[in-house]
C-alpha positions in Angstrom: 60.5 0.3 -33.5 60.5 4.2 -33.0 61.9 4.6 -29.3 64.0 1.9 -27.2 64.5 2.8 -23.4 67.5 1.7 -21.1 67.4 2.2 -17.5 66.9 1.3 -14.5 63.9 -1.5 -13.9 62.6 -0.3 -10.4 59.6 -1.2 -8.6 58.1 2.4 -7.2 57.0 1.8 -3.5 54.5 4.9 -2.7 53.8 6.3 0.7 52.6 9.7 2.3 54.9 11.1 5.1 55.1 14.1 7.0 57.7 16.5 6.6 59.3 15.2 10.0 59.9 11.9 8.7 62.5 13.4 6.1 64.4 15.3 8.6 64.2 12.0 11.0 65.5 10.0 8.2 68.0 12.4 7.2 67.1 12.7 3.6 66.7 15.7 1.6 63.4 16.7 0.3 63.1 16.4 -3.3 66.1 14.3 -4.3 66.9 10.7 -4.2 69.2 8.9 -2.1 70.9 5.9 -3.1 70.7 2.8 -0.6 73.6 0.2 -1.0 72.3 -1.8 2.5 69.2 -3.8 2.0 68.7 -4.2 5.6 69.0 0.0 6.3 66.6 -0.2 3.4 64.0 -2.4 4.5 64.1 -0.8 8.0 62.9 2.4 6.6 59.8 0.7 5.1 58.9 -1.2 8.2 56.7 1.5 9.5 55.2 2.9 6.3 52.2 2.3 5.0 52.5 1.5 1.4 49.5 3.8 -0.7 50.4 1.8 -4.1 53.4 -0.2 -6.3 54.0 0.3 -9.8 56.7 -0.8 -12.4 58.8 2.3 -12.7 62.4 3.6 -13.1 62.5 6.7 -14.7 62.9 5.5 -18.5 60.4 3.1 -18.1 58.2 5.6 -17.2 58.7 7.5 -20.3 58.7 4.8 -22.3 55.3 3.5 -20.8 54.1 7.3 -21.5 55.3 6.7 -25.2 53.5 3.6 -25.6 50.1 5.1 -24.4 50.4 8.0 -27.0 50.0 4.9 -29.5 54.1 4.4 -30.1 55.7 1.1 -30.8 58.5 1.2 -28.1 60.9 -1.2 -26.1 62.6 -1.4 -22.8 65.6 -3.0 -21.6 66.4 -3.2 -17.9 68.0 -5.9 -15.3 65.5 -7.5 -12.7 65.6 -10.8 -11.0 63.5 -13.7 -11.4 61.4 -12.8 -8.1 58.2 -11.1 -7.0 58.6 -7.7 -7.9 61.0 -8.9 -11.1 57.8 -11.1 -12.2 55.1 -7.8 -11.4 57.7 -5.4 -13.2 57.5 -7.6 -16.6 53.8 -8.1 -16.3 53.4 -4.3 -15.4 55.2 -3.5 -19.0 53.6 -6.1 -21.0 50.2 -4.7 -20.0 51.5 -1.4 -21.3 52.4 -2.9 -24.8 55.7 -2.3 -24.2 58.1 -5.0 -25.6 60.7 -6.2 -22.9 63.8 -7.1 -24.2 65.4 -9.2 -21.4 65.1 -12.4 -19.8 65.2 -12.3 -16.3 67.1 -15.1 -14.2 67.6 -15.5 -10.5 70.3 -13.1 -9.6 71.8 -12.5 -6.2 70.5 -9.3 -5.5 66.6 -8.9 -5.7 65.0 -6.4 -8.3 65.4 -2.8 -7.4 63.0 -0.9 -5.2 62.3 2.8 -5.1 60.3 4.1 -2.1 58.8 7.4 -3.0 58.0 9.3 -0.1 55.1 11.9 -0.7 55.0 15.0 1.6 52.1 17.1 2.1 53.2 19.8 -0.6 53.1 17.1 -3.0 56.9 16.8 -3.1 58.5 13.4 -3.8 61.7 12.3 -2.1 63.3 9.2 -3.5 64.9 6.4 -1.5 66.3 3.9 -4.0 67.7 0.5 -3.5 68.9 -0.6 -7.0 69.4 -4.2 -6.4 70.1 -6.0 -9.6 68.9 -2.7 -11.8 72.7 -1.7 -11.1 74.2 -4.4 -12.2 73.3 -4.3 -15.9 76.2 -5.4 -18.1 76.6 -5.1 -21.8 75.5 -8.5 -22.3 72.1 -7.7 -20.6 72.0 -4.9 -24.0 70.9 -6.2 -27.1 72.6 -4.6 -30.0 70.0 -5.9 -32.5 67.0 -4.3 -30.8 69.0 -0.6 -30.3 70.1 -0.8 -34.6 66.4 -1.4 -34.8 65.4 1.7 -32.9 64.9 5.0 -34.4 66.0 6.9 -31.1 67.4 5.3 -28.0 66.7 6.8 -24.5 68.9 6.6 -21.4 68.9 7.9 -17.9 71.6 9.4 -16.0 70.6 7.1 -13.2 71.6 4.3 -15.0 75.7 5.7 -15.6 77.9 4.3 -12.9 81.8 3.2 -13.4 81.8 -0.6 -14.3 80.1 -2.9 -15.9 76.6 0.0 -16.3 79.2 2.1 -18.2 80.1 -0.8 -20.5 76.3 -1.5 -21.2 75.7 2.5 -21.9 78.7 2.7 -24.2 77.6 0.1 -26.2 74.1 1.3 -26.7 75.2 4.7 -27.5 78.0 3.1 -30.2 75.2 1.2 -32.0 72.5 3.7 -31.8 71.0 5.7 -34.7 69.9 8.7 -32.2 70.5 9.0 -28.9 68.4 10.8 -26.0 69.2 10.9 -22.4 67.9 12.6 -19.3 70.5 13.8 -16.7 67.7 12.3 -14.1 68.8 14.1 -10.9 70.9 17.0 -9.4 72.8 14.5 -7.0 73.4 12.2 -10.3 74.9 15.3 -12.1 77.1 16.0 -9.5 78.4 12.7 -9.1 79.3 12.2 -12.5 80.1 15.8 -13.8 82.9 15.5 -16.0 81.6 12.3 -18.0 77.9 13.7 -18.2 79.5 16.8 -19.6 81.4 14.9 -22.3 78.2 12.9 -23.1 76.3 16.1 -23.9 78.9 18.0 -25.9 79.9 14.5 -27.8 77.6 11.8 -27.9 74.0 12.7 -27.1 71.8 13.8 -29.9 69.0 15.1 -27.2 69.3 16.3 -23.9 66.8 16.5 -21.2 67.5 18.6 -17.9 65.5 20.4 -15.6 67.3 23.9 -14.6 69.0 22.7 -11.5 70.6 19.9 -13.5 72.1 21.8 -16.2 73.1 24.9 -14.2 75.0 22.3 -11.9 76.6 20.8 -15.1 78.2 23.5 -16.5 78.3 25.4 -13.3 76.4 28.5 -14.8 75.8 31.7 -12.9 72.5 32.3 -14.8 70.1 30.7 -17.2 71.6 33.1 -19.7 74.6 30.9 -19.4 72.6 27.6 -19.8 71.2 29.4 -23.1 74.6 30.3 -24.6 76.2 27.0 -23.9 73.1 24.9 -25.4 73.2 27.2 -28.6 77.0 26.8 -28.8 76.4 22.6 -28.7 74.0 22.6 -32.0 72.2 19.6 -30.4 68.4 19.6 -29.0 68.6 20.7 -25.2 65.5 20.8 -23.7 65.1 22.3 -20.0 62.0 21.9 -17.8 62.1 24.8 -15.2 59.3 24.1 -13.0 56.7 27.7 -12.7 58.6 28.8 -15.9 57.5 26.2 -18.0 60.0 24.5 -20.4 62.4 26.1 -22.8 64.0 23.8 -26.1 67.3 25.1 -27.6 68.7 24.1 -30.8 71.3 26.1 -32.8 70.1 29.5 -32.5 66.4 28.4 -32.0 65.1 28.9 -28.9 61.6 28.0 -28.3 59.7 28.2 -24.6 56.6 27.0 -23.4 54.6 27.9 -20.4 53.0 25.8 -17.8 49.3 24.8 -17.4 47.5 27.0 -14.9 45.5 25.9 -12.3 46.2 22.4 -11.8 45.4 20.2 -8.6 48.8 19.4 -8.1 48.8 15.9 -5.9 52.3 14.4 -6.6 55.4 15.7 -8.4 56.6 12.0 -9.3 56.7 11.5 -12.5 56.7 15.0 -13.9 59.7 15.0 -15.9 59.6 11.3 -17.1 56.0 11.8 -18.5 57.2 15.4 -20.0 59.9 13.8 -21.9 57.5 10.8 -22.9 55.3 14.0 -24.5 58.3 15.3 -26.2 59.5 12.5 -27.5 56.4 11.1 -28.9 56.3 14.8 -30.9 59.6 14.3 -32.0 59.5 10.9 -33.8 56.1 12.0 -35.4 57.5 15.0 -36.9 56.0 17.5 -35.0 57.5 21.4 -34.6 59.5 21.8 -31.6 56.7 24.4 -29.9 54.0 21.5 -30.6 56.6 19.0 -29.0 57.1 21.2 -25.8 53.3 21.1 -25.6 52.8 17.5 -25.5 55.4 17.4 -22.6 53.8 20.0 -21.1 50.4 18.3 -21.6 51.6 15.1 -20.4 53.2 16.3 -17.6 50.4 18.4 -16.1 48.3 15.0 -16.1 50.6 13.0 -13.9 51.0 15.8 -11.2 47.2 15.6 -10.9 47.2 12.0 -9.2 49.2 9.5 -7.0 52.3 7.7 -8.8 54.3 8.2 -12.1 52.1 6.6 -14.4 49.0 7.7 -16.2 
């Protein structure tokens, strides 16, 4: 298998809202808020019109993108044996993704992410992790990991306790490890741990400019470049309108964004960028071509609703 993704198995529920909905519910636009109370999460959903539901989760979106590009891929993520869990599994099978997880009835339901899309196309996410956040080392198949050229992890998955053990087991059995830092709040919550991963455990790191700037407490982007050069590993940073940069030792390669796009929804832009880049990487394309493929994939997904092409 080319790439095995390990991440939160989350069903995305996409709704369009006005800006005042974000303010009224004390949310911060363009970030992800974790909900720990199922009832509070359900209350948020009560007055909303659902546009679309789809099997999601950051790494799962990337893995589906890789499958659509013709790569042999798999995914591990924890769901419960409930309606959303069944939908989730079916969604992956339809996309030719091998699902290395046997679901059973869990105490908590399958994870859900409410994606609120405002008129400016920004998306604000409210996530109830449910059973996805209870992933443990027994849920992670060492055999599947060892048979994969690369494993791809998400920062969202990293949490103290059982998920950390699952994370460590995956890294310790992997041939190569790629990871996305996922989200600014995620980075700020786990800064020392993430910094250790980036410096010592990961072969490939994906981050946006905000995330990596916060991680290393950089004053400007030059500091990000210097830090990345010293690592002697592959670091890929997306910079919104400024395009994307890949740093590998002394090599710094840039790629501009595609122009004149009709942007509808930014959900999944980073996930599909990672899919395009990793597709190039495992198929031995040059770093520049990997960046271009990532940019092409993210450009496609932001011109539609949802994080799947």
